[in-house]
Backbone as a printed PyTorch tensor [residue, N CA C, xyz], in Angstrom:
tensor([[[-60.7640,  25.3780,  39.9700],
         [-59.7070,  25.1880,  40.9290],
         [-59.9770,  25.9640,  41.8300]],

        [[-59.5630,  25.6280,  42.9940],
         [-59.8230,  26.0860,  44.2990],
         [-59.6490,  25.2400,  45.6380]],

        [[-59.8560,  25.6410,  46.8590],
         [-59.6050,  25.1940,  47.8870],
         [-61.1830,  24.3410,  47.9320]],

        [[-61.4600,  23.3630,  48.7000],
         [-62.6020,  22.4170,  48.9380],
         [-63.7580,  23.8830,  49.6610]],

        [[-65.0680,  24.1940,  49.3260],
         [-65.7440,  24.9360,  49.4460],
         [-65.7030,  26.2230,  48.7530]],

        [[-64.8890,  26.3720,  47.8890],
         [-65.0410,  27.5270,  47.2920],
         [-65.5800,  28.1100,  45.9300]],

        [[-66.6190,  27.1590,  46.0160],
         [-67.3690,  27.0140,  45.0480],
         [-67.1600,  26.6520,  43.8490]],

        [[-66.3950,  25.9020,  43.3090],
         [-65.9840,  25.1550,  41.9120],
         [-67.1540,  24.3060,  41.2140]],

        [[-68.0110,  23.5400,  41.8320],
         [-68.9600,  23.0070,  41.8250],
         [-70.2060,  23.7070,  41.1120]],

        [[-70.4620,  24.7020,  42.1670],
         [-71.3930,  25.4600,  41.9080],
         [-71.3450,  26.7260,  40.2850]],

        [[-70.1440,  27.1590,  40.7210],
         [-70.0220,  28.1960,  39.7080],
         [-69.8540,  27.7070,  38.5950]],

        [[-68.6610,  26.3950,  38.7170],
         [-68.9110,  25.8260,  37.1470],
         [-70.3070,  25.2790,  36.6020]],

        [[-70.9070,  24.8000,  37.6380],
         [-72.2260,  23.9640,  36.5210],
         [-72.8660,  24.9070,  35.8720]],

        [[-72.6980,  26.2250,  36.7830],
         [-73.6980,  27.5980,  35.7870],
         [-73.0990,  28.1600,  34.7350]],

        [[-71.3490,  28.1980,  34.8720],
         [-70.9450,  28.5820,  33.5810],
         [-71.2240,  27.5020,  32.6420]],

        [[-71.5070,  26.2370,  32.8540],
         [-71.3930,  25.3330,  31.4500],
         [-72.5760,  25.9050,  31.2190]],

        [[-73.6380,  25.6340,  32.2160],
         [-75.4250,  26.0290,  31.7530],
         [-75.1190,  27.4330,  30.6480]],

        [[-74.5050,  28.4450,  31.2980],
         [-74.4880,  29.9380,  30.5110],
         [-73.6160,  29.6340,  29.0260]],

        [[-72.9030,  28.8720,  28.9110],
         [-71.8280,  28.8140,  27.9900],
         [-72.4350,  27.9530,  27.2270]],

        [[-73.3740,  26.9870,  27.5800],
         [-74.0380,  26.0440,  27.0050],
         [-72.9770,  24.4180,  26.2470]],

        [[-71.8680,  24.7880,  27.7450],
         [-71.1390,  23.1950,  27.2150],
         [-71.2420,  22.2820,  28.4220]],

        [[-71.0650,  20.8820,  28.1200],
         [-71.2310,  19.6990,  29.3300],
         [-70.6310,  20.3110,  30.6870]],

        [[-71.0760,  20.0340,  31.5910],
         [-70.5350,  19.8870,  32.7070],
         [-70.1470,  18.9540,  33.9090]],

        [[-68.4040,  18.9780,  34.0770],
         [-67.8910,  17.4490,  34.6260],
         [-67.4870,  17.8740,  35.6350]],

        [[-67.8690,  17.2280,  37.0150],
         [-67.4110,  17.0600,  38.2500],
         [-66.3000,  15.9020,  38.5030]],

        [[-65.0190,  16.3910,  38.9020],
         [-64.3420,  15.2800,  38.7430],
         [-64.6570,  14.0940,  39.9090]],

        [[-64.8410,  14.9700,  41.2100],
         [-65.3840,  14.0290,  42.5080],
         [-66.4940,  13.1480,  41.8820]],

        [[-67.5040,  13.8630,  41.6180],
         [-68.8990,  13.1630,  41.1050],
         [-68.2950,  11.9530,  40.2150]],

        [[-67.2800,  12.4780,  38.4630],
         [-66.9090,  10.9640,  38.0440],
         [-66.4170,   9.6690,  38.8690]],

        [[-65.2330,  10.2480,  39.9260],
         [-64.7490,   9.1920,  40.3770],
         [-66.0280,   8.4580,  41.4540]],

        [[-66.8430,   9.1190,  42.0210],
         [-67.4040,   8.0260,  42.8870],
         [-68.5620,   7.6300,  41.9420]],

        [[-68.9680,   7.9090,  40.9110],
         [-70.0710,   6.8400,  39.8470],
         [-68.5970,   5.8690,  39.8230]],

        [[-67.3940,   6.1870,  39.5750],
         [-66.6860,   4.5820,  39.1580],
         [-66.5970,   3.9360,  40.5940]],

        [[-66.3240,   4.3240,  41.4180],
         [-66.0290,   3.5410,  42.6340],
         [-67.4730,   3.0030,  43.2970]],

        [[-68.3290,   3.5000,  43.0950],
         [-69.5380,   3.3550,  43.8180],
         [-69.9700,   3.3290,  44.9970]],

        [[-69.0510,   4.6430,  45.7170],
         [-69.3660,   5.2780,  47.0420],
         [-68.8530,   6.2290,  46.8540]],

        [[-68.9850,   7.0390,  48.0720],
         [-68.3960,   8.3490,  48.3220],
         [-66.9110,   8.1790,  48.6170]],

        [[-66.4940,   9.5940,  48.0690],
         [-64.8390,   9.5440,  48.2810],
         [-64.5160,   9.8560,  49.5080]],

        [[-65.4730,   9.8610,  50.4520],
         [-65.2030,   9.9090,  52.3990],
         [-64.9760,   8.6560,  52.2730]],

        [[-65.7260,   7.6360,  52.1640],
         [-65.6830,   5.9250,  52.4850],
         [-64.6530,   5.7990,  51.1870]],

        [[-64.2910,   5.8030,  50.2670],
         [-62.8930,   6.0640,  49.6750],
         [-61.9360,   5.8760,  50.0650]],

        [[-61.8070,   7.0310,  50.9070],
         [-60.6000,   7.5130,  51.2760],
         [-60.7280,   6.8960,  52.9660]],

        [[-61.3370,   6.6140,  53.5660],
         [-61.1230,   5.9220,  54.9120],
         [-61.0090,   4.0610,  54.3560]],

        [[-61.5930,   4.0270,  53.5640],
         [-61.0810,   2.1130,  53.3720],
         [-59.9300,   2.0200,  52.1700]],

        [[-59.4410,   2.8150,  51.6200],
         [-58.2240,   3.0740,  50.7370],
         [-57.0400,   3.5770,  51.0760]],

        [[-57.4890,   4.9870,  51.5150],
         [-56.2570,   6.0160,  51.7540],
         [-56.1940,   6.7920,  50.7460]],

        [[-55.5280,   8.3030,  50.8410],
         [-55.1840,   9.4940,  49.9190],
         [-54.6760,   8.6760,  48.9000]],

        [[-53.3580,   8.4390,  48.9050],
         [-52.2610,   7.4780,  47.5340],
         [-53.7950,   7.1380,  46.6510]],

        [[-54.2660,   6.3240,  46.9550],
         [-55.4500,   5.5370,  46.2780],
         [-55.7340,   6.5940,  45.4220]],

        [[-56.4710,   7.5130,  46.1650],
         [-57.7430,   8.2520,  45.8990],
         [-56.8970,   9.1410,  44.6320]],

        [[-55.8290,   9.6850,  45.3020],
         [-54.7810,  10.6730,  44.3830],
         [-54.9200,  10.2580,  42.8840]],

        [[-54.4850,   8.6040,  43.1220],
         [-53.8380,   7.6080,  41.7470],
         [-55.3460,   7.7340,  41.0720]],

        [[-56.6130,   7.6020,  41.4520],
         [-57.7650,   7.4510,  40.7860],
         [-58.0430,   8.9620,  40.2490]],

        [[-57.6520,   9.8150,  40.9540],
         [-58.0090,  11.0060,  40.4240],
         [-57.1860,  11.5190,  39.3860]],

        [[-56.0970,  11.4950,  39.0660],
         [-55.2290,  11.5060,  38.4090],
         [-55.5810,  11.2320,  36.7620]],

        [[-56.0750,   9.4290,  36.5500],
         [-56.6530,   8.7870,  36.0660],
         [-57.6370,   9.7930,  35.4090]],

        [[-58.7960,   9.9560,  36.2420],
         [-59.7040,  10.8120,  35.8910],
         [-59.6840,  12.0700,  34.8720]],

        [[-58.9070,  12.8180,  35.4430],
         [-58.4970,  14.1260,  34.9680],
         [-57.4560,  14.3300,  33.6080]],

        [[-56.9320,  13.0520,  33.9960],
         [-56.1410,  12.6020,  32.5810],
         [-57.1090,  12.7140,  31.2620]],

        [[-58.1000,  11.9500,  31.6490],
         [-59.1950,  11.1520,  30.7610],
         [-59.6890,  12.5730,  30.4170]],

        [[-60.5940,  13.1750,  31.3400],
         [-61.6320,  14.4100,  31.1260],
         [-60.9060,  15.7860,  30.0090]],

        [[-59.9160,  15.8470,  30.6790],
         [-58.9940,  17.0560,  29.9320],
         [-58.4630,  16.7870,  28.5330]],

        [[-58.9220,  15.4520,  28.1740],
         [-58.5940,  14.9780,  26.8110],
         [-59.9780,  14.9370,  25.8320]],

        [[-60.9240,  15.2930,  26.5440],
         [-62.2720,  15.3690,  25.7540],
         [-62.7990,  16.8490,  25.1210]],

        [[-63.5220,  16.8010,  24.5250],
         [-64.8210,  17.7720,  23.7700],
         [-64.3230,  19.0960,  24.7850]],

        [[-64.4020,  20.1860,  24.3370],
         [-64.9030,  21.1810,  25.1760],
         [-65.5770,  20.9960,  25.8230]],

        [[-65.5600,  21.3040,  27.6340],
         [-66.3610,  20.9740,  28.5130],
         [-66.2600,  22.4520,  29.7550]],

        [[-67.3300,  22.5130,  30.6090],
         [-66.5070,  22.5870,  32.1860],
         [-66.2970,  22.0530,  33.4320]],

        [[-65.0510,  21.7970,  33.6510],
         [-64.4870,  20.7360,  34.7100],
         [-64.2880,  21.3170,  36.0600]],

        [[-65.1670,  20.9310,  36.9730],
         [-64.7160,  21.2690,  38.1190],
         [-63.8510,  20.4370,  38.9590]],

        [[-62.7240,  20.3590,  39.4070],
         [-61.6550,  19.7390,  39.7960],
         [-61.8270,  19.4300,  41.4760]],

        [[-61.2140,  18.4040,  42.2290],
         [-61.2990,  18.5790,  43.8740],
         [-59.8520,  19.1870,  44.0920]],

        [[-60.6640,  20.1160,  45.1230],
         [-59.4120,  20.8830,  45.9190],
         [-58.3410,  20.3720,  45.8390]],

        [[-57.8200,  19.1490,  46.0570],
         [-56.2340,  18.5710,  46.0770],
         [-55.6230,  17.9560,  44.5820]],

        [[-56.5480,  18.5460,  43.4910],
         [-56.0870,  17.7360,  42.3840],
         [-54.5650,  18.1080,  41.9720]],

        [[-54.6480,  19.7330,  42.4420],
         [-53.4050,  20.3190,  42.0540],
         [-51.8510,  19.3430,  42.7930]],

        [[-52.3060,  18.8470,  43.3520],
         [-50.9060,  18.2790,  44.4230],
         [-50.1790,  17.3460,  43.5360]],

        [[-50.8870,  16.8120,  42.2080],
         [-49.6360,  15.7660,  41.3720],
         [-49.3470,  16.8310,  40.0370]],

        [[-47.6530,  16.6570,  39.8700],
         [-47.5390,  17.3210,  38.7900],
         [-48.2390,  17.5260,  37.3020]],

        [[-48.6460,  15.8650,  37.7090],
         [-49.3320,  15.2830,  36.1650],
         [-50.9310,  16.2020,  35.8540]],

        [[-51.4050,  16.2740,  37.4090],
         [-52.9010,  17.0680,  37.0350],
         [-52.2860,  18.5550,  36.9860]],

        [[-51.2940,  19.1160,  37.3620],
         [-51.1840,  20.3570,  37.0630],
         [-50.6780,  20.5160,  35.6990]],

        [[-50.1040,  19.9110,  35.3400],
         [-49.4240,  19.8200,  33.6160],
         [-50.9440,  19.9880,  32.6660]],

        [[-51.5460,  18.6100,  32.6680],
         [-52.9790,  18.5480,  32.3980],
         [-54.1040,  19.7310,  32.4100]],

        [[-54.1440,  20.3330,  33.4700],
         [-55.1760,  21.2550,  33.5260],
         [-54.5680,  22.8800,  32.8400]],

        [[-53.0880,  22.5750,  33.0260],
         [-52.5800,  23.8800,  32.1690],
         [-52.8510,  23.8860,  30.9710]],

        [[-51.9750,  22.7840,  30.5800],
         [-51.7000,  22.6000,  29.0740],
         [-53.1060,  22.3470,  28.1820]],

        [[-53.9980,  21.3230,  28.6860],
         [-55.0740,  20.8920,  27.9180],
         [-56.1820,  22.0630,  27.9560]],

        [[-56.3400,  22.9220,  29.2210],
         [-57.5590,  23.6070,  29.4380],
         [-57.3360,  24.9790,  29.7190]],

        [[-58.5630,  25.5720,  29.8660],
         [-58.4020,  27.1780,  30.2930],
         [-58.6010,  26.8510,  31.7370]],

        [[-57.9250,  27.4230,  32.5750],
         [-57.9810,  26.8740,  33.7700],
         [-58.4290,  27.8540,  34.8890]],

        [[-59.5160,  27.9430,  35.5870],
         [-59.6280,  29.3200,  36.5130],
         [-59.4550,  28.8020,  38.0120]],

        [[-58.8180,  29.8010,  38.8340],
         [-58.3360,  29.5900,  39.9130],
         [-59.7240,  30.4860,  41.0170]],

        [[-60.6090,  29.8380,  41.4630],
         [-61.6650,  30.3980,  42.5020],
         [-61.0400,  30.9460,  43.8030]],

        [[-60.3890,  31.9630,  43.9030],
         [-59.3880,  32.2010,  45.2010],
         [-60.3100,  32.9020,  46.1400]],

        [[-60.4170,  31.8500,  47.3260],
         [-61.0060,  32.2490,  48.6090],
         [-60.4450,  32.0510,  49.9370]],

        [[-60.3640,  33.0820,  50.5750],
         [-59.2060,  33.0010,  51.6650],
         [-59.7140,  31.6410,  52.9920]],

        [[-59.4050,  30.4920,  53.3670],
         [-59.4800,  29.8800,  54.2890],
         [-61.1170,  30.5950,  55.1460]],

        [[-60.6040,  31.8430,  55.4790],
         [-61.9300,  32.0120,  56.6790],
         [-63.1950,  31.8260,  56.1750]],

        [[-63.4280,  32.5500,  54.7660],
         [-64.3560,  32.5050,  53.7160],
         [-65.0960,  30.8690,  53.8690]],

        [[-64.4070,  30.6780,  53.0670],
         [-64.3390,  29.1510,  52.7570],
         [-65.1200,  28.4170,  54.3580]],

        [[-64.6250,  28.5160,  55.3490],
         [-64.9250,  27.5290,  57.1970],
         [-66.2590,  28.3140,  57.1680]],

        [[-66.7310,  29.5070,  56.9050],
         [-67.6400,  30.2830,  57.0560],
         [-68.5450,  29.5160,  55.8880]],

        [[-68.7130,  28.8820,  55.1170],
         [-69.3960,  27.8410,  54.0380],
         [-69.6590,  26.4680,  54.3790]],

        [[-68.4070,  25.9190,  54.9900],
         [-68.0050,  24.6000,  55.3680],
         [-68.3850,  24.1900,  56.6180]],

        [[-68.6370,  25.2820,  57.8560],
         [-68.4870,  24.6330,  58.9450],
         [-69.2120,  23.5210,  59.1270]],

        [[-70.5540,  23.4850,  58.6240],
         [-71.4600,  21.9390,  59.0770],
         [-71.2530,  21.2160,  57.9650]],

        [[-70.6230,  21.3210,  57.3020],
         [-70.1290,  19.9240,  56.3250],
         [-69.7660,  18.6240,  56.5610]],

        [[-69.8940,  17.9270,  56.8080],
         [-69.2130,  16.6070,  57.3080],
         [-69.1530,  15.7930,  56.2590]],

        [[-69.1630,  16.2460,  55.3060],
         [-68.5600,  14.8410,  53.8050],
         [-67.3210,  15.3820,  53.0700]],

        [[-66.8460,  16.3440,  53.4060],
         [-65.0370,  16.5250,  53.4190],
         [-63.9550,  15.5550,  54.3510]],

        [[-63.4930,  15.1430,  53.5220],
         [-62.5260,  13.9780,  54.6680],
         [-61.7430,  14.6960,  54.9270]],

        [[-60.9180,  15.7150,  54.3220],
         [-59.6550,  16.4570,  54.7890],
         [-60.3340,  17.1500,  55.7860]],

        [[-61.3920,  17.5470,  55.9820],
         [-61.6420,  18.6690,  57.3970],
         [-62.2440,  18.1050,  58.0920]],

        [[-62.8010,  16.7530,  58.2730],
         [-63.0240,  15.9390,  59.6060],
         [-61.9910,  15.6340,  60.7020]],

        [[-61.2850,  17.1530,  60.8510],
         [-60.2530,  17.0250,  61.8690],
         [-60.7490,  17.8060,  63.3170]],

        [[-60.3070,  18.3430,  64.4290],
         [-60.5310,  18.9860,  65.3670],
         [-60.7510,  20.3740,  65.0670]],

        [[-59.6250,  21.1080,  64.1230],
         [-59.9380,  22.4260,  63.9210],
         [-59.7740,  22.5780,  62.3630]],

        [[-61.0340,  22.5900,  62.0540],
         [-61.3870,  22.6890,  60.2750],
         [-60.6870,  23.8820,  59.7920]],

        [[-60.7620,  25.3020,  60.5670],
         [-60.0660,  26.3460,  59.7150],
         [-58.6010,  26.2970,  60.0340]],

        [[-57.8460,  25.7500,  61.0830],
         [-56.5370,  25.5060,  60.9290],
         [-56.4110,  24.5650,  59.5950]],

        [[-57.0030,  23.7840,  59.1630],
         [-56.7240,  22.9480,  58.1880],
         [-57.1160,  23.4580,  57.1920]],

        [[-58.2470,  24.3500,  57.1520],
         [-58.1310,  24.9630,  55.8450],
         [-56.7940,  26.2560,  55.3100]],

        [[-56.2900,  26.7470,  56.5490],
         [-55.2950,  27.2270,  56.4640],
         [-53.9330,  26.3280,  56.1250]],

        [[-53.7860,  25.8760,  56.6560],
         [-52.2870,  24.8590,  56.3390],
         [-53.0950,  24.2300,  54.4000]],

        [[-54.1410,  24.0470,  54.2370],
         [-54.3530,  23.6300,  52.8930],
         [-53.8140,  24.9400,  51.7440]],

        [[-54.3760,  26.1170,  52.7220],
         [-54.4710,  26.7670,  51.1830],
         [-52.6410,  27.5110,  51.2510]],

        [[-51.8510,  27.3070,  52.3750],
         [-50.8110,  27.5070,  52.3420],
         [-49.9110,  26.5320,  51.3990]],

        [[-50.1260,  24.8240,  51.6830],
         [-49.8220,  24.6900,  50.3310],
         [-50.0990,  24.6290,  49.6180]],

        [[-51.4170,  24.7930,  49.0250],
         [-51.7780,  24.8450,  47.5960],
         [-51.7260,  25.8400,  46.7670]],

        [[-52.1140,  27.3860,  47.2570],
         [-52.2630,  28.2450,  46.9230],
         [-51.3970,  28.8040,  45.4810]],

        [[-49.8670,  28.4690,  46.0450],
         [-49.0400,  29.1760,  44.8470],
         [-48.9950,  27.7500,  43.6200]],

        [[-49.6390,  26.5840,  44.0340],
         [-49.6330,  25.5960,  42.7580],
         [-51.3650,  26.1580,  42.1010]],

        [[-52.1680,  26.5260,  42.8790],
         [-53.2000,  27.0330,  41.8920],
         [-52.7780,  27.8970,  41.1720]],

        [[-52.1530,  28.9960,  41.6740],
         [-51.7080,  30.0770,  40.8980],
         [-50.4470,  29.4890,  39.7450]],

        [[-49.9930,  28.6680,  40.2110],
         [-48.9950,  27.8960,  38.7220],
         [-49.3040,  27.4630,  37.5680]],

        [[-50.7120,  26.8530,  38.1530],
         [-51.6300,  26.1350,  37.0300],
         [-52.7330,  26.9360,  36.6660]],

        [[-53.2810,  27.9540,  37.2480],
         [-54.1220,  28.8200,  36.4890],
         [-53.6990,  29.7930,  35.4770]],

        [[-55.1250,  29.9170,  34.5450],
         [-54.5890,  31.0620,  33.6260],
         [-55.7670,  32.4670,  34.1760]],

        [[-56.2960,  32.1620,  34.7240],
         [-57.0370,  33.3240,  35.4520],
         [-57.5720,  32.9420,  36.8730]],

        [[-57.4480,  34.0080,  37.4440],
         [-57.3680,  33.9450,  39.0950],
         [-58.7990,  34.9030,  39.2350]],

        [[-59.8820,  34.7060,  40.1200],
         [-61.1270,  35.1510,  40.3360],
         [-61.1840,  35.1480,  41.6340]],

        [[-61.4000,  36.3720,  42.4670],
         [-61.6360,  36.3790,  43.7840],
         [-62.9610,  36.0960,  44.2910]],

        [[-63.4910,  35.1820,  44.7400],
         [-64.4240,  34.8150,  45.0970],
         [-65.0830,  35.3690,  46.3500]],

        [[-64.5480,  36.1500,  47.0730],
         [-65.4320,  36.8620,  48.2230],
         [-66.6940,  36.4530,  48.5550]],

        [[-67.4480,  37.6940,  48.1280],
         [-68.8900,  37.5380,  48.3440],
         [-69.9700,  37.8610,  47.2660]],

        [[-69.5290,  37.8800,  46.0130],
         [-70.3580,  37.8190,  44.6730],
         [-71.4150,  36.8170,  44.7010]],

        [[-72.1860,  37.3380,  44.2700],
         [-72.9270,  35.7760,  43.9720],
         [-72.4820,  34.9310,  42.9780]],

        [[-73.3010,  33.8840,  42.5530],
         [-72.4850,  33.2400,  41.8110],
         [-72.7260,  33.4060,  40.6590]],

        [[-74.2040,  33.9760,  40.2570],
         [-74.1150,  34.8410,  39.2280],
         [-73.1120,  35.7790,  38.5710]],

        [[-72.8270,  36.8800,  39.7570],
         [-71.3240,  37.7110,  39.1570],
         [-70.3100,  37.0780,  38.8180]],

        [[-70.3550,  35.5350,  39.5080],
         [-68.8850,  34.9970,  39.5400],
         [-68.6330,  34.2650,  37.9670]],

        [[-69.5940,  33.9320,  37.4240],
         [-70.0900,  33.3830,  36.6250],
         [-69.8990,  34.5430,  35.2270]],

        [[-70.6770,  35.2380,  35.3900],
         [-70.1680,  36.6680,  34.5300],
         [-68.4450,  37.2810,  34.4530]],

        [[-68.1100,  37.3600,  35.5190],
         [-67.0150,  37.2510,  35.8860],
         [-65.6660,  36.8850,  34.6690]],

        [[-65.9560,  35.3710,  35.3480],
         [-65.7780,  34.2090,  34.1470],
         [-65.5600,  34.8140,  32.9600]],

        [[-67.0460,  34.5030,  32.2410],
         [-67.0700,  34.5930,  30.8530],
         [-66.7670,  35.8750,  30.5760]],

        [[-66.6240,  37.0430,  31.0970],
         [-66.2150,  38.3900,  30.4170],
         [-64.5980,  38.3480,  30.3720]],

        [[-64.0120,  37.3050,  31.0470],
         [-62.4680,  37.6950,  30.8590],
         [-62.0350,  36.6450,  30.2800]],

        [[-62.5420,  35.3360,  30.0370],
         [-62.3810,  34.4060,  28.8810],
         [-63.0830,  34.6560,  27.7140]],

        [[-63.7930,  35.6540,  27.7060],
         [-64.7230,  36.2150,  26.1100],
         [-65.2330,  35.0740,  25.8600]],

        [[-66.1870,  34.6470,  26.5180],
         [-67.0020,  33.6940,  26.4130],
         [-68.6070,  34.1220,  26.3370]],

        [[-69.6810,  33.6880,  25.2450],
         [-70.7300,  34.2060,  24.4550],
         [-72.1410,  33.3790,  25.4700]],

        [[-72.5570,  34.0950,  26.0600],
         [-73.8510,  32.9750,  26.5620],
         [-74.2830,  32.5340,  25.6680]],

        [[-74.5580,  31.2070,  25.4940],
         [-75.8330,  30.4280,  24.6880],
         [-76.6970,  29.8230,  25.3320]],

        [[-77.3090,  28.7690,  24.7250],
         [-78.7700,  28.4800,  25.2190],
         [-78.1070,  27.2580,  25.3650]],

        [[-78.8910,  26.5920,  27.0130],
         [-78.4230,  25.1720,  27.0510],
         [-78.4970,  24.1260,  25.8970]],

        [[-77.7800,  23.3690,  26.0380],
         [-77.3870,  21.9320,  25.3930],
         [-78.9380,  21.0390,  25.5300]],

        [[-79.3510,  20.6900,  24.4990],
         [-80.2600,  19.7500,  24.2200],
         [-81.6160,  20.6510,  24.0560]]])
């Protein structure tokens, strides 16, 4: 978990591959179920409806077999999500400074919460509101900074004592 653009999907996908586990991105699961982008759903139905759907999907995904799960950046806003993630999984917080995330996302048009006049200010606000929730939920904090994805994955695997395996299938 972490801010939008902290690398959750990219790192999660590589971690799953190296650990021989199935990968789920909760945002992609939601998009498959609703048949449109999260941005469209957000605009049409609003954030509360999206968060309700997200809570249901996370409840389901955290009860399944061992996997690597990437959540949306705002998943921690709901107490039920924090409880499910903390109690049913080993949760990693990919900690990124708002300025670093802004550098990565400044041209991204697909993140609804960042379609504002000052996206850096918005990221700073999200960080202030969510950092404490990420820390409360996480079992492990990894500083993203500028290391490569491979280095981040290796750090997570070492911290969680996960052996690299052949990819499934």
